[in-house]
C-alpha positions in Angstrom: 20.5 113.9 -56.0 19.8 117.6 -55.6 23.3 118.2 -54.2 24.8 116.5 -57.3 22.7 118.6 -59.6 24.0 121.8 -57.9 27.6 120.5 -58.0 27.3 119.8 -61.7 27.5 123.6 -62.2 31.2 123.0 -61.9 31.2 121.8 -65.5 29.9 125.2 -66.8 32.3 127.1 -64.6 35.2 125.0 -65.9 34.3 125.8 -69.5 34.2 129.5 -68.6 37.6 129.3 -66.9 39.1 127.6 -70.0 37.6 130.4 -72.2 39.1 133.1 -70.0 42.5 131.4 -70.1 42.3 131.4 -73.9 41.3 135.0 -74.0 44.2 136.1 -71.8 46.6 136.2 -74.7 44.4 138.7 -76.5 43.8 141.1 -73.6 47.3 141.9 -72.3 46.6 145.6 -72.1 43.4 145.1 -69.9 43.9 142.1 -67.7 41.3 143.2 -65.2 38.7 143.1 -68.0 38.9 139.3 -67.8 38.1 139.4 -64.1 34.9 141.3 -65.1 34.1 138.8 -67.8 34.6 136.0 -65.3 32.4 137.6 -62.7 29.6 138.4 -65.1 29.8 134.9 -66.6 29.6 133.3 -63.2 26.6 135.5 -62.4 24.8 134.5 -65.6 25.7 130.8 -65.3 24.6 130.5 -61.7 21.4 132.4 -62.2 20.4 130.3 -65.2 21.4 127.1 -63.4 19.3 128.0 -60.4 16.2 129.2 -62.1 16.1 126.3 -64.5 17.1 123.8 -61.8 14.5 124.9 -59.3 11.8 123.7 -61.7 13.1 120.1 -61.5 14.6 119.8 -58.0 12.6 118.7 -55.0 15.1 119.7 -52.3 16.0 123.3 -53.1 18.2 123.8 -50.0 20.6 121.0 -51.0 20.6 122.3 -54.6 21.7 125.7 -53.3 24.4 124.0 -51.2 25.6 122.2 -54.3 25.8 125.4 -56.2 27.8 127.1 -53.4 30.1 124.1 -53.1 30.8 124.3 -56.9 31.7 127.9 -56.5 34.1 127.1 -53.6 35.8 124.3 -55.5 36.1 126.4 -58.7 37.6 129.3 -56.7 40.2 127.0 -55.4 40.8 125.5 -58.8 41.0 128.9 -60.5 43.5 130.1 -58.0 45.7 127.1 -58.7 45.3 127.3 -62.4 46.1 131.0 -62.6 49.1 130.5 -60.3 50.4 127.8 -62.5 49.9 129.9 -65.6 51.8 132.8 -64.0 54.6 130.5 -63.0 54.9 129.1 -66.5 55.0 132.5 -68.1 57.5 133.9 -65.5 55.3 136.5 -63.9 55.7 135.0 -60.5 
């Protein structure tokens, strides 16, 4: 159960990715600013998720494993998403 609680962070990271994709049209001059927004957002989400979740989770090591797996899966998902977005817009 602790692993699933850590993996559920993927929902928050998915919402952050959707927000970054929507903001991309407004920040054409500074595309690297969105990378910073994504990094800071990931940091805040993971920190909040960990510090709130530790209060309720009994197996902290599996909870940490779930959080790291959600980051790995979202990194793969984001790479595919941004590749598809670039392909659609003709950048690649």
